[in-house]
TIVEXBA-810581 format. One line per 3 residues: number of its first residue (from 0); their letters; for each residue x, y, z of N, C-alpha, C, O. Coordinates in nm, 3 decimals, always signed. Example, Ala and Ser with C-alpha at 12.3 -4.5 7.8 and 13.67 -1.06 7.14 Angstrom:
! residues 2
0> AS> +1.319,-0.569,+0.780,+1.230,-0.450,+0.780,+1.320,-0.330,+0.780,+1.424,-0.332,+0.846 ~ +1.285,-0.225,+0.708,+1.367,-0.106,+0.714,+1.290,+0.003,+0.787,+1.341,+0.114,+0.804 .
END
This chain:
! residues 217
0> XXX> +0.089,+0.395,+2.647,+0.163,+0.489,+2.556,+0.143,+0.442,+2.422,+0.110,+0.325,+2.400 ~ +0.165,+0.546,+2.310,+0.174,+0.477,+2.196,+0.262,+0.345,+2.150,+0.234,+0.274,+2.054 ~ +0.371,+0.331,+2.234,+0.499,+0.257,+2.172,+0.475,+0.126,+2.200,+0.527,+0.035,+2.135 .
3> XXX> +0.372,+0.101,+2.329,+0.301,-0.019,+2.386,+0.201,-0.055,+2.320,+0.180,-0.176,+2.325 ~ +0.119,+0.012,+2.250,-0.014,-0.032,+2.218,-0.001,-0.106,+2.075,+0.060,-0.062,+1.978 ~ -0.082,-0.249,+2.084,-0.079,-0.353,+1.940,-0.201,-0.345,+1.881,-0.281,-0.282,+1.950 .
6> XXX> -0.242,-0.384,+1.783,-0.354,-0.382,+1.717,-0.466,-0.302,+1.693,-0.588,-0.318,+1.700 ~ -0.383,-0.202,+1.658,-0.457,-0.074,+1.637,-0.406,-0.004,+1.493,-0.302,-0.039,+1.437 ~ -0.499,+0.105,+1.442,-0.423,+0.129,+1.305,-0.330,+0.259,+1.375,-0.391,+0.335,+1.450 .
9> XXX> -0.253,+0.271,+1.362,-0.158,+0.361,+1.410,-0.213,+0.529,+1.400,-0.202,+0.628,+1.472 ~ -0.287,+0.490,+1.244,-0.332,+0.653,+1.255,-0.433,+0.709,+1.354,-0.441,+0.823,+1.399 ~ -0.496,+0.620,+1.375,-0.636,+0.621,+1.523,-0.564,+0.689,+1.602,-0.598,+0.800,+1.642 .
12> XXX> -0.432,+0.617,+1.641,-0.378,+0.646,+1.799,-0.333,+0.788,+1.742,-0.390,+0.880,+1.801 ~ -0.266,+0.820,+1.663,-0.196,+0.946,+1.623,-0.318,+1.032,+1.660,-0.311,+1.085,+1.771 ~ -0.429,+1.057,+1.587,-0.554,+1.121,+1.585,-0.599,+1.127,+1.705,-0.646,+1.236,+1.736 .
15> XXX> -0.602,+0.990,+1.836,-0.663,+1.023,+1.953,-0.561,+1.133,+2.023,-0.601,+1.230,+2.088 ~ -0.428,+1.104,+1.999,-0.300,+1.138,+2.088,-0.333,+1.327,+2.031,-0.347,+1.406,+2.124 ~ -0.340,+1.369,+1.928,-0.361,+1.486,+1.904,-0.482,+1.551,+1.959,-0.486,+1.670,+1.992 .
18> XXX> -0.560,+1.487,+1.967,-0.714,+1.556,+2.021,-0.703,+1.566,+2.205,-0.762,+1.633,+2.290 ~ -0.613,+1.478,+2.208,-0.590,+1.494,+2.381,-0.479,+1.612,+2.407,-0.482,+1.683,+2.508 ~ -0.390,+1.625,+2.314,-0.324,+1.717,+2.360,-0.390,+1.850,+2.312,-0.368,+1.936,+2.397 .
21> XXX> -0.457,+1.894,+2.218,-0.534,+2.001,+2.163,-0.620,+2.016,+2.304,-0.605,+2.120,+2.369 ~ -0.696,+1.930,+2.343,-0.802,+1.942,+2.433,-0.741,+1.993,+2.590,-0.799,+2.075,+2.661 ~ -0.628,+1.932,+2.621,-0.538,+1.996,+2.749,-0.485,+2.116,+2.715,-0.446,+2.189,+2.805 .
24> XXX> -0.480,+2.140,+2.631,-0.397,+2.287,+2.588,-0.480,+2.400,+2.617,-0.599,+2.411,+2.590 ~ -0.368,+2.526,+2.704,-0.445,+2.636,+2.683,-0.463,+2.690,+2.582,-0.358,+2.708,+2.519 ~ -0.614,+2.752,+2.502,-0.607,+2.832,+2.377,-0.520,+2.956,+2.386,-0.467,+3.008,+2.288 .
27> XXX> -0.509,+2.998,+2.503,-0.459,+3.160,+2.466,-0.273,+3.105,+2.474,-0.190,+3.191,+2.442 ~ -0.233,+2.995,+2.506,-0.096,+3.012,+2.473,-0.040,+2.908,+2.334,-0.087,+2.802,+2.295 ~ +0.072,+2.984,+2.286,+0.102,+2.922,+2.149,+0.108,+2.763,+2.176,+0.134,+2.731,+2.292 .
30> XXX> +0.082,+2.638,+2.060,+0.105,+2.538,+2.067,+0.161,+2.500,+1.956,+0.113,+2.539,+1.849 ~ +0.306,+2.393,+1.962,+0.357,+2.368,+1.848,+0.308,+2.201,+1.819,+0.332,+2.134,+1.919 ~ +0.263,+2.141,+1.738,+0.193,+1.984,+1.748,+0.239,+1.964,+1.619,+0.209,+2.035,+1.523 .
33> XXX> +0.324,+1.852,+1.615,+0.376,+1.787,+1.472,+0.304,+1.637,+1.491,+0.323,+1.555,+1.581 ~ +0.199,+1.627,+1.356,+0.151,+1.527,+1.331,+0.270,+1.452,+1.213,+0.283,+1.509,+1.105 ~ +0.356,+1.320,+1.243,+0.433,+1.264,+1.140,+0.359,+1.118,+1.125,+0.396,+1.016,+1.185 .
36> XXX> +0.280,+1.123,+1.060,+0.191,+1.033,+0.985,+0.219,+0.902,+0.933,+0.281,+0.917,+0.827 ~ +0.196,+0.736,+0.969,+0.274,+0.696,+0.886,+0.205,+0.666,+0.761,+0.264,+0.585,+0.690 ~ +0.090,+0.712,+0.714,+0.013,+0.706,+0.573,+0.077,+0.827,+0.514,+0.091,+0.927,+0.586 .
39> XXX> +0.123,+0.828,+0.375,+0.158,+0.665,+0.309,+0.278,+0.617,+0.291,+0.375,+0.659,+0.229 ~ +0.255,+0.505,+0.366,+0.409,+0.416,+0.368,+0.393,+0.264,+0.367,+0.275,+0.227,+0.361 ~ +0.491,+0.162,+0.370,+0.453,+0.057,+0.399,+0.462,+0.054,+0.544,+0.512,+0.149,+0.605 .
42> XXX> +0.411,-0.061,+0.608,+0.373,-0.161,+0.479,+0.208,-0.097,+0.441,+0.128,-0.021,+0.496 ~ +0.213,-0.171,+0.328,+0.069,-0.059,+0.242,-0.067,-0.160,+0.280,-0.069,-0.281,+0.261 ~ -0.154,-0.095,+0.326,-0.284,-0.164,+0.403,-0.329,-0.024,+0.460,-0.259,+0.074,+0.485 .
45> XXX> -0.457,-0.039,+0.471,-0.571,+0.041,+0.533,-0.692,-0.026,+0.584,-0.737,-0.124,+0.525 ~ -0.758,+0.030,+0.711,-0.881,-0.028,+0.737,-0.972,-0.025,+0.642,-0.954,+0.066,+0.561 ~ -1.108,-0.125,+0.614,-1.181,-0.115,+0.547,-1.253,+0.006,+0.498,-1.286,+0.039,+0.385 .
48> XXX> -1.275,+0.081,+0.654,-1.373,+0.175,+0.612,-1.324,+0.307,+0.521,-1.392,+0.405,+0.491 ~ -1.178,+0.274,+0.484,-1.115,+0.407,+0.407,-1.093,+0.354,+0.245,-1.032,+0.399,+0.148 ~ -1.163,+0.254,+0.266,-1.170,+0.250,+0.117,-1.285,+0.279,+0.045,-1.386,+0.223,+0.089 .
51> XXX> -1.307,+0.381,-0.091,-1.397,+0.431,-0.152,-1.463,+0.328,-0.212,-1.394,+0.234,-0.251 ~ -1.626,+0.323,-0.236,-1.705,+0.209,-0.270,-1.671,+0.164,-0.459,-1.697,+0.065,-0.527 ~ -1.616,+0.267,-0.481,-1.582,+0.196,-0.597,-1.442,+0.174,-0.630,-1.406,+0.207,-0.743 .
54> XXX> -1.366,+0.128,-0.558,-1.191,+0.086,-0.507,-1.183,+0.026,-0.401,-1.130,+0.073,-0.300 ~ -1.256,-0.128,-0.414,-1.268,-0.170,-0.266,-1.144,-0.271,-0.251,-1.113,-0.313,-0.140 ~ -1.064,-0.316,-0.389,-1.018,-0.417,-0.378,-0.889,-0.391,-0.282,-0.817,-0.298,-0.318 .
57> XXX> -0.846,-0.466,-0.157,-0.711,-0.472,-0.115,-0.594,-0.515,-0.143,-0.493,-0.519,-0.073 ~ -0.616,-0.555,-0.273,-0.511,-0.633,-0.357,-0.428,-0.530,-0.440,-0.306,-0.515,-0.445 ~ -0.555,-0.444,-0.520,-0.485,-0.351,-0.598,-0.389,-0.217,-0.581,-0.437,-0.170,-0.477 .
60> XXX> -0.302,-0.143,-0.612,-0.201,-0.110,-0.561,-0.294,+0.057,-0.567,-0.286,+0.136,-0.474 ~ -0.366,+0.080,-0.677,-0.436,+0.238,-0.660,-0.490,+0.197,-0.588,-0.428,+0.252,-0.497 ~ -0.603,+0.108,-0.508,-0.747,+0.109,-0.438,-0.632,+0.135,-0.307,-0.672,+0.250,-0.290 .
63> XXX> -0.542,+0.123,-0.220,-0.436,+0.049,-0.127,-0.418,+0.204,-0.097,-0.461,+0.250,+0.009 ~ -0.345,+0.294,-0.202,-0.310,+0.414,-0.196,-0.402,+0.489,-0.169,-0.402,+0.571,-0.076 ~ -0.515,+0.463,-0.268,-0.642,+0.575,-0.229,-0.655,+0.576,-0.080,-0.634,+0.672,-0.006 .
66> XXX> -0.701,+0.432,-0.040,-0.749,+0.417,+0.132,-0.634,+0.501,+0.205,-0.664,+0.561,+0.308 ~ -0.521,+0.507,+0.162,-0.453,+0.531,+0.307,-0.447,+0.724,+0.264,-0.461,+0.804,+0.357 ~ -0.434,+0.754,+0.180,-0.459,+0.859,+0.127,-0.608,+0.955,+0.223,-0.591,+1.065,+0.275 .
69> XXX> -0.711,+0.895,+0.223,-0.790,+0.911,+0.250,-0.814,+0.895,+0.450,-0.883,+0.961,+0.527 ~ -0.724,+0.784,+0.471,-0.693,+0.811,+0.619,-0.613,+0.918,+0.663,-0.609,+0.943,+0.784 ~ -0.532,+1.002,+0.563,-0.458,+1.079,+0.600,-0.559,+1.241,+0.586,-0.525,+1.347,+0.639 .
72> XXX> -0.662,+1.223,+0.517,-0.792,+1.309,+0.468,-0.843,+1.324,+0.646,-0.859,+1.418,+0.725 ~ -0.855,+1.200,+0.649,-0.961,+1.179,+0.796,-0.909,+1.233,+0.933,-0.956,+1.318,+1.009 ~ -0.800,+1.158,+0.940,-0.694,+1.236,+1.054,-0.690,+1.398,+1.061,-0.707,+1.469,+1.160 .
75> XXX> -0.662,+1.436,+0.922,-0.610,+1.603,+0.895,-0.762,+1.677,+0.938,-0.761,+1.766,+1.023 ~ -0.874,+1.639,+0.883,-1.005,+1.701,+0.938,-1.035,+1.657,+1.058,-1.081,+1.746,+1.129 ~ -1.026,+1.559,+1.106,-1.072,+1.529,+1.249,-0.990,+1.609,+1.373,-1.032,+1.614,+1.489 .
78> XXX> -0.844,+1.680,+1.320,-0.760,+1.728,+1.390,-0.821,+1.876,+1.378,-0.868,+1.921,+1.482 ~ -0.825,+1.959,+1.259,-0.870,+2.076,+1.239,-1.004,+2.093,+1.336,-1.010,+2.187,+1.415 ~ -1.101,+2.003,+1.325,-1.234,+2.022,+1.360,-1.205,+2.042,+1.560,-1.284,+2.110,+1.625 .
81> XXX> -1.103,+1.983,+1.617,-1.057,+1.993,+1.732,-0.983,+2.107,+1.771,-0.973,+2.142,+1.888 ~ -0.915,+2.184,+1.644,-0.881,+2.298,+1.696,-0.978,+2.407,+1.686,-0.974,+2.503,+1.763 ~ -1.089,+2.394,+1.567,-1.181,+2.476,+1.588,-1.257,+2.493,+1.730,-1.272,+2.603,+1.783 .
84> XXX> -1.321,+2.326,+1.804,-1.369,+2.349,+1.910,-1.305,+2.435,+2.007,-1.364,+2.513,+2.081 ~ -1.176,+2.414,+2.001,-1.103,+2.496,+2.131,-1.074,+2.667,+2.062,-0.990,+2.748,+2.102 ~ -1.163,+2.683,+1.957,-1.092,+2.849,+1.932,-0.970,+2.851,+1.902,-0.906,+2.928,+1.975 .
87> XXX> -0.894,+2.784,+1.805,-0.736,+2.787,+1.806,-0.721,+2.784,+1.664,-0.615,+2.815,+1.611 ~ -0.867,+2.734,+1.570,-0.781,+2.736,+1.429,-0.813,+2.828,+1.306,-0.833,+2.811,+1.186 ~ -0.806,+2.936,+1.395,-0.823,+3.075,+1.358,-0.675,+3.134,+1.328,-0.633,+3.192,+1.228 .
90> XXX> -0.603,+3.095,+1.465,-0.469,+3.147,+1.442,-0.367,+3.043,+1.442,-0.261,+3.055,+1.503 ~ -0.404,+2.923,+1.362,-0.340,+2.808,+1.321,-0.259,+2.860,+1.212,-0.313,+2.948,+1.144 ~ -0.107,+2.813,+1.172,-0.054,+2.782,+1.057,-0.030,+2.621,+1.033,+0.019,+2.546,+1.118 .
93> XXX> -0.055,+2.597,+0.956,-0.063,+2.486,+0.909,+0.056,+2.426,+0.810,+0.051,+2.480,+0.700 ~ +0.142,+2.346,+0.820,+0.284,+2.327,+0.724,+0.221,+2.197,+0.677,+0.150,+2.143,+0.762 ~ +0.229,+2.149,+0.586,+0.212,+1.982,+0.567,+0.323,+1.974,+0.430,+0.329,+2.048,+0.332 .
96> XXX> +0.394,+1.871,+0.462,+0.483,+1.860,+0.369,+0.532,+1.700,+0.387,+0.491,+1.638,+0.486 ~ +0.599,+1.651,+0.315,+0.675,+1.509,+0.309,+0.834,+1.520,+0.302,+0.899,+1.607,+0.243 ~ +0.884,+1.403,+0.382,+1.041,+1.446,+0.390,+1.083,+1.337,+0.295,+1.175,+1.268,+0.339 .
99> XXX> +1.036,+1.305,+0.172,+1.074,+1.237,+0.049,+0.978,+1.173,-0.040,+0.866,+1.140,+0.000 ~ +1.027,+1.150,-0.183,+0.968,+1.080,-0.287,+0.969,+0.960,-0.249,+1.062,+0.908,-0.188 ~ +0.842,+0.890,-0.288,+0.787,+0.722,-0.306,+0.924,+0.679,-0.383,+1.017,+0.732,-0.444 .
102> XXX> +0.868,+0.521,-0.333,+0.968,+0.425,-0.360,+0.968,+0.382,-0.477,+0.915,+0.456,-0.560 ~ +1.015,+0.275,-0.514,+1.053,+0.211,-0.663,+0.938,+0.080,-0.700,+0.919,+0.029,-0.811 ~ +0.869,+0.048,-0.568,+0.762,-0.056,-0.592,+0.635,+0.008,-0.671,+0.616,+0.123,-0.711 .
105> XXX> +0.538,-0.133,-0.679,+0.417,-0.052,-0.749,+0.312,+0.029,-0.675,+0.200,+0.052,-0.720 ~ +0.351,+0.062,-0.581,+0.244,+0.173,-0.509,+0.256,+0.270,-0.518,+0.164,+0.341,-0.477 ~ +0.387,+0.342,-0.583,+0.420,+0.467,-0.558,+0.452,+0.531,-0.759,+0.469,+0.461,-0.859 .
108> XXX> +0.447,+0.682,-0.744,+0.480,+0.735,-0.868,+0.502,+0.847,-0.861,+0.405,+0.922,-0.847 ~ +0.628,+0.900,-0.867,+0.707,+1.011,-0.881,+0.683,+1.114,-1.032,+0.728,+1.225,-1.060 ~ +0.600,+1.029,-1.103,+0.627,+1.119,-1.246,+0.554,+1.240,-1.223,+0.468,+1.256,-1.136 .
111> XXX> +0.593,+1.322,-1.305,+0.692,+1.355,-1.402,+0.834,+1.361,-1.377,+0.916,+1.371,-1.468 ~ +0.868,+1.356,-1.231,+1.015,+1.342,-1.187,+1.086,+1.212,-1.196,+1.027,+1.105,-1.181 ~ +1.219,+1.222,-1.220,+1.317,+1.114,-1.259,+1.335,+1.044,-1.081,+1.331,+1.119,-0.983 .
114> XXX> +1.355,+0.886,-1.068,+1.397,+0.871,-0.946,+1.285,+0.868,-0.859,+1.173,+0.917,-0.869 ~ +1.363,+0.772,-0.737,+1.250,+0.761,-0.625,+1.337,+0.776,-0.504,+1.454,+0.812,-0.513 ~ +1.258,+0.741,-0.355,+1.335,+0.745,-0.238,+1.441,+0.692,-0.231,+1.465,+0.581,-0.279 .
117> XXX> +1.524,+0.767,-0.166,+1.657,+0.700,-0.148,+1.767,+0.717,-0.276,+1.878,+0.664,-0.273 ~ +1.723,+0.789,-0.378,+1.806,+0.852,-0.456,+1.807,+1.003,-0.478,+1.708,+1.065,-0.438 ~ +1.926,+1.081,-0.548,+1.942,+1.178,-0.564,+1.889,+1.273,-0.670,+1.931,+1.387,-0.688 .
120> XXX> +1.797,+1.218,-0.736,+1.717,+1.257,-0.851,+1.597,+1.314,-0.772,+1.574,+1.286,-0.654 ~ +1.507,+1.414,-0.866,+1.415,+1.472,-0.816,+1.302,+1.418,-0.773,+1.224,+1.479,-0.700 ~ +1.281,+1.286,-0.821,+1.200,+1.182,-0.790,+1.201,+1.151,-0.626,+1.097,+1.132,-0.563 .
123> XXX> +1.359,+1.149,-0.556,+1.341,+1.112,-0.427,+1.357,+1.243,-0.333,+1.339,+1.230,-0.212 ~ +1.391,+1.373,-0.389,+1.400,+1.491,-0.272,+1.295,+1.609,-0.342,+1.305,+1.722,-0.295 ~ +1.219,+1.594,-0.425,+1.160,+1.718,-0.445,+0.990,+1.641,-0.436,+0.927,+1.558,-0.501 .
126> XXX> +0.967,+1.729,-0.309,+0.805,+1.674,-0.278,+0.734,+1.786,-0.275,+0.777,+1.902,-0.274 ~ +0.593,+1.738,-0.274,+0.478,+1.859,-0.253,+0.446,+1.911,-0.103,+0.456,+1.844,+0.000 ~ +0.406,+2.039,-0.115,+0.388,+2.077,+0.068,+0.307,+2.205,+0.008,+0.301,+2.252,-0.105 .
129> XXX> +0.248,+2.240,+0.133,+0.185,+2.373,+0.161,+0.152,+2.442,+0.263,+0.172,+2.376,+0.366 ~ +0.099,+2.576,+0.288,+0.099,+2.627,+0.395,-0.081,+2.649,+0.377,-0.138,+2.630,+0.269 ~ -0.155,+2.694,+0.506,-0.272,+2.731,+0.512,-0.261,+2.782,+0.644,-0.199,+2.733,+0.739 .
132> XXX> -0.358,+2.933,+0.635,-0.410,+2.961,+0.753,-0.519,+3.047,+0.713,-0.545,+3.111,+0.611 ~ -0.581,+3.026,+0.835,-0.752,+3.126,+0.773,-0.714,+3.259,+0.855,-0.808,+3.325,+0.900 ~ -0.596,+3.297,+0.874,-0.580,+3.398,+0.958,-0.464,+3.499,+0.834,-0.343,+3.478,+0.839 .
135> XXX> -0.506,+3.572,+0.763,-0.435,+3.634,+0.682,-0.313,+3.727,+0.734,-0.226,+3.751,+0.651 ~ -0.302,+3.771,+0.840,-0.199,+3.815,+0.910,-0.047,+3.729,+0.942,+0.065,+3.781,+0.943 ~ -0.081,+3.579,+0.969,-0.029,+3.469,+0.989,+0.037,+3.467,+0.845,+0.154,+3.499,+0.824 .
138> XXX> -0.075,+3.415,+0.729,+0.000,+3.418,+0.627,-0.022,+3.507,+0.523,-0.140,+3.541,+0.527 ~ +0.033,+3.556,+0.438,-0.015,+3.702,+0.415,+0.009,+3.653,+0.251,-0.075,+3.678,+0.165 ~ +0.109,+3.596,+0.230,+0.136,+3.553,+0.061,+0.055,+3.383,+0.029,+0.055,+3.276,+0.089 .
141> XXX> -0.023,+3.444,-0.126,-0.080,+3.302,-0.114,-0.055,+3.290,-0.280,-0.049,+3.382,-0.361 ~ -0.043,+3.159,-0.301,-0.051,+3.117,-0.437,+0.058,+3.009,-0.444,+0.052,+2.928,-0.352 ~ +0.163,+2.988,-0.539,+0.239,+2.891,-0.589,+0.379,+2.948,-0.604,+0.407,+3.053,-0.661 .
144> XXX> +0.449,+2.878,-0.553,+0.632,+2.945,-0.555,+0.700,+2.863,-0.607,+0.670,+2.745,-0.593 ~ +0.808,+2.901,-0.680,+0.906,+2.817,-0.752,+1.065,+2.785,-0.677,+1.153,+2.702,-0.698 ~ +1.046,+2.896,-0.584,+1.170,+2.909,-0.483,+1.168,+2.760,-0.433,+1.081,+2.674,-0.436 .
147> XXX> +1.323,+2.763,-0.376,+1.386,+2.638,-0.315,+1.348,+2.675,-0.178,+1.354,+2.791,-0.136 ~ +1.297,+2.543,-0.087,+1.268,+2.547,+0.060,+1.314,+2.407,+0.109,+1.242,+2.314,+0.071 ~ +1.402,+2.381,+0.174,+1.482,+2.291,+0.216,+1.418,+2.248,+0.309,+1.368,+2.335,+0.381 .
150> XXX> +1.390,+2.094,+0.346,+1.359,+2.083,+0.508,+1.381,+2.129,+0.633,+1.301,+2.148,+0.725 ~ +1.537,+2.150,+0.624,+1.583,+2.218,+0.757,+1.542,+2.370,+0.797,+1.562,+2.425,+0.906 ~ +1.474,+2.430,+0.667,+1.428,+2.578,+0.696,+1.326,+2.593,+0.790,+1.313,+2.688,+0.867 .
153> XXX> +1.255,+2.494,+0.780,+1.131,+2.509,+0.862,+1.174,+2.522,+1.058,+1.088,+2.555,+1.139 ~ +1.300,+2.494,+1.093,+1.338,+2.482,+1.216,+1.355,+2.648,+1.196,+1.261,+2.695,+1.260 ~ +1.427,+2.753,+1.139,+1.471,+2.868,+1.171,+1.302,+2.946,+1.152,+1.245,+3.011,+1.240 .
156> XXX> +1.246,+2.913,+1.007,+1.121,+2.989,+0.973,+1.003,+2.970,+1.098,+0.937,+3.068,+1.135 ~ +0.982,+2.825,+1.160,+0.871,+2.813,+1.280,+0.930,+2.931,+1.410,+0.884,+3.034,+1.461 ~ +1.036,+2.860,+1.424,+1.129,+2.988,+1.548,+1.090,+3.118,+1.519,+1.028,+3.174,+1.609 .
159> XXX> +1.110,+3.183,+1.417,+1.106,+3.309,+1.385,+0.963,+3.348,+1.427,+0.948,+3.429,+1.517 ~ +0.844,+3.285,+1.357,+0.698,+3.344,+1.361,+0.619,+3.273,+1.478,+0.498,+3.291,+1.495 ~ +0.706,+3.181,+1.565,+0.652,+3.193,+1.717,+0.683,+3.240,+1.810,+0.651,+3.189,+1.917 .
162> XXX> +0.774,+3.379,+1.804,+0.845,+3.488,+1.888,+1.006,+3.510,+1.858,+1.073,+3.610,+1.884 ~ +1.046,+3.395,+1.799,+1.183,+3.446,+1.772,+1.296,+3.363,+1.875,+1.257,+3.299,+1.972 ~ +1.412,+3.372,+1.846,+1.547,+3.287,+1.909,+1.520,+3.355,+2.076,+1.517,+3.280,+2.173 .
165> XXX> +1.505,+3.473,+2.087,+1.494,+3.497,+2.224,+1.404,+3.464,+2.307,+1.419,+3.489,+2.427 ~ +1.280,+3.393,+2.253,+1.155,+3.377,+2.316,+1.205,+3.243,+2.303,+1.199,+3.192,+2.415 ~ +1.253,+3.159,+2.217,+1.314,+3.018,+2.209,+1.414,+2.989,+2.337,+1.421,+2.875,+2.384 .
168> XXX> +1.476,+3.077,+2.379,+1.620,+3.003,+2.449,+1.518,+3.070,+2.570,+1.560,+3.013,+2.672 ~ +1.420,+3.150,+2.607,+1.396,+3.181,+2.722,+1.307,+3.065,+2.781,+1.325,+3.017,+2.893 ~ +1.203,+3.021,+2.688,+1.144,+2.920,+2.709,+1.187,+2.772,+2.694,+1.103,+2.687,+2.724 .
171> XXX> +1.327,+2.725,+2.642,+1.357,+2.589,+2.608,+1.496,+2.623,+2.724,+1.567,+2.526,+2.750 ~ +1.527,+2.739,+2.782,+1.646,+2.717,+2.822,+1.790,+2.649,+2.768,+1.874,+2.587,+2.834 ~ +1.787,+2.688,+2.589,+1.887,+2.657,+2.531,+1.941,+2.818,+2.499,+1.868,+2.914,+2.521 .
174> XXX> +2.063,+2.830,+2.451,+2.121,+2.917,+2.369,+2.100,+2.914,+2.226,+2.149,+2.830,+2.150 ~ +2.047,+2.981,+2.203,+2.052,+2.977,+2.032,+2.186,+2.955,+1.968,+2.295,+3.000,+2.003 ~ +2.147,+2.857,+1.840,+2.269,+2.778,+1.822,+2.384,+2.911,+1.743,+2.345,+3.024,+1.713 .
177> XXX> +2.506,+2.869,+1.727,+2.603,+3.010,+1.665,+2.582,+2.979,+1.538,+2.578,+3.084,+1.474 ~ +2.565,+2.878,+1.463,+2.540,+2.895,+1.338,+2.418,+2.794,+1.283,+2.377,+2.690,+1.334 ~ +2.369,+2.876,+1.138,+2.225,+2.714,+1.123,+2.268,+2.718,+0.955,+2.338,+2.790,+0.885 .
180> XXX> +2.210,+2.633,+0.942,+2.213,+2.549,+0.773,+2.066,+2.621,+0.766,+2.049,+2.681,+0.659 ~ +1.968,+2.627,+0.847,+1.823,+2.617,+0.822,+1.805,+2.760,+0.782,+1.862,+2.831,+0.864 ~ +1.738,+2.838,+0.672,+1.677,+2.964,+0.658,+1.572,+3.025,+0.667,+1.475,+2.988,+0.601 .
183> XXX> +1.566,+3.140,+0.757,+1.429,+3.189,+0.796,+1.381,+3.254,+0.645,+1.429,+3.347,+0.580 ~ +1.262,+3.161,+0.620,+1.195,+3.206,+0.516,+1.071,+3.270,+0.549,+0.983,+3.286,+0.464 ~ +1.059,+3.307,+0.663,+0.946,+3.401,+0.682,+0.899,+3.496,+0.580,+0.789,+3.505,+0.524 .
186> XXX> +1.033,+3.580,+0.567,+0.967,+3.755,+0.497,+0.965,+3.687,+0.323,+0.959,+3.780,+0.242 ~ +0.967,+3.579,+0.270,+0.933,+3.526,+0.164,+0.791,+3.471,+0.119,+0.707,+3.505,+0.036 ~ +0.807,+3.352,+0.229,+0.711,+3.249,+0.196,+0.556,+3.292,+0.267,+0.445,+3.287,+0.213 .
189> XXX> +0.597,+3.341,+0.425,+0.488,+3.356,+0.472,+0.413,+3.527,+0.505,+0.302,+3.550,+0.553 ~ +0.502,+3.614,+0.466,+0.498,+3.750,+0.491,+0.462,+3.791,+0.321,+0.368,+3.870,+0.315 ~ +0.514,+3.756,+0.196,+0.527,+3.859,+0.099,+0.611,+3.966,+0.081,+0.605,+4.055,-0.004 .
192> XXX> +0.694,+3.949,+0.175,+0.770,+4.079,+0.197,+0.889,+4.136,+0.113,+0.945,+4.245,+0.112 ~ +0.908,+4.017,+0.043,+1.002,+4.050,-0.111,+0.973,+3.908,-0.169,+0.943,+3.810,-0.102 ~ +0.989,+3.912,-0.325,+0.995,+3.854,-0.401,+1.100,+3.761,-0.444,+1.087,+3.665,-0.520 .
195> XXX> +1.223,+3.811,-0.375,+1.341,+3.704,-0.374,+1.327,+3.589,-0.291,+1.260,+3.578,-0.188 ~ +1.409,+3.493,-0.358,+1.383,+3.386,-0.334,+1.529,+3.378,-0.228,+1.647,+3.403,-0.252 ~ +1.434,+3.314,-0.062,+1.574,+3.327,+0.038,+1.716,+3.235,+0.021,+1.831,+3.270,+0.046 .
198> XXX> +1.662,+3.095,-0.036,+1.763,+3.013,-0.069,+1.784,+2.991,-0.201,+1.695,+2.968,-0.284 ~ +1.925,+2.999,-0.225,+1.974,+2.973,-0.382,+1.999,+2.836,-0.426,+1.989,+2.804,-0.544 ~ +2.044,+2.726,-0.302,+2.096,+2.653,-0.338,+2.087,+2.510,-0.224,+2.037,+2.534,-0.114 .
201> XXX> +2.122,+2.407,-0.245,+2.043,+2.262,-0.153,+2.163,+2.190,-0.180,+2.200,+2.159,-0.293 ~ +2.219,+2.166,-0.081,+2.315,+2.044,-0.083,+2.227,+1.927,-0.012,+2.184,+1.922,+0.103 ~ +2.213,+1.827,-0.131,+2.174,+1.690,-0.113,+2.252,+1.599,-0.016,+2.209,+1.558,+0.092 .
204> XXX> +2.344,+1.580,-0.056,+2.430,+1.441,-0.022,+2.597,+1.492,-0.056,+2.640,+1.575,-0.136 ~ +2.647,+1.426,+0.016,+2.800,+1.426,+0.018,+2.873,+1.264,+0.116,+2.895,+1.248,+0.236 ~ +2.892,+1.175,+0.002,+2.945,+1.084,+0.046,+3.085,+1.002,-0.012,+3.095,+0.927,-0.110 .
207> XXX> +3.174,+1.040,+0.074,+3.342,+1.053,+0.048,+3.320,+0.913,+0.013,+3.285,+0.899,-0.105 ~ +3.331,+0.817,+0.073,+3.349,+0.658,+0.072,+3.318,+0.611,-0.101,+3.397,+0.563,-0.182 ~ +3.175,+0.645,-0.118,+3.140,+0.608,-0.257,+3.142,+0.721,-0.389,+3.113,+0.697,-0.507 .
210> XXX> +3.187,+0.853,-0.328,+3.240,+0.932,-0.377,+3.086,+0.948,-0.496,+3.075,+0.941,-0.618 ~ +3.004,+0.966,-0.402,+2.874,+1.030,-0.469,+2.835,+1.196,-0.357,+2.850,+1.226,-0.239 ~ +2.794,+1.247,-0.450,+2.737,+1.389,-0.396,+2.584,+1.426,-0.458,+2.538,+1.357,-0.549 .
213> XXX> +2.536,+1.500,-0.423,+2.384,+1.569,-0.497,+2.431,+1.740,-0.462,+2.499,+1.778,-0.366 ~ +2.385,+1.802,-0.544,+2.410,+1.944,-0.520,+2.291,+2.020,-0.619,+2.293,+1.981,-0.736 ~ +2.198,+2.115,-0.587,+2.119,+2.198,-0.647,+2.146,+2.334,-0.645,+2.134,+2.398,-0.541 .
216> X> +2.185,+2.391,-0.761,+2.185,+2.561,-0.757,+2.134,+2.622,-0.871,+2.130,+2.745,-0.878 .
END
């Protein structure tokens, strides 16, 4: 298993596991595949093959970050090719996002945003994300958005586009939740059926002990 593997770069392990799941899957059946890659993240390192010819110094922070980003691109491209080989890519929605901003050490920069990972400023909580699909029926809206999307919104949104809560219950054996903080972003973010932002506010954090809170409205 992946948990018992040592001495191998984790990005290669994730890539191999993703390939195996795709190869074993029936292309006529929907698939949810999540790749929580460990780059870019500490410890700051990547194998030599991911360094560019003009940036090979593994002690240079910029070179290391570029190499780790190259590793992400390598895994993503390889996974896309595996989906194409199985005839699944044209019906795929790819959702790419980060869970937080970069840390405050020299390897990261969240500029022009203020703050870092672990803080409530934009640099800690405002991250880049994108959606991609070859299929215009799956992803109608194209371009950029200034609307809020909280990471929890993907739960309700992905359930909706994969068949809805009734199908979720039939497949999982679990009853739909009575209430959710997750907002379904399908009509706005994917289908472009409305230009009204579904989410108007984001509660970031409440700490009654330290008397610290973060809220975006």
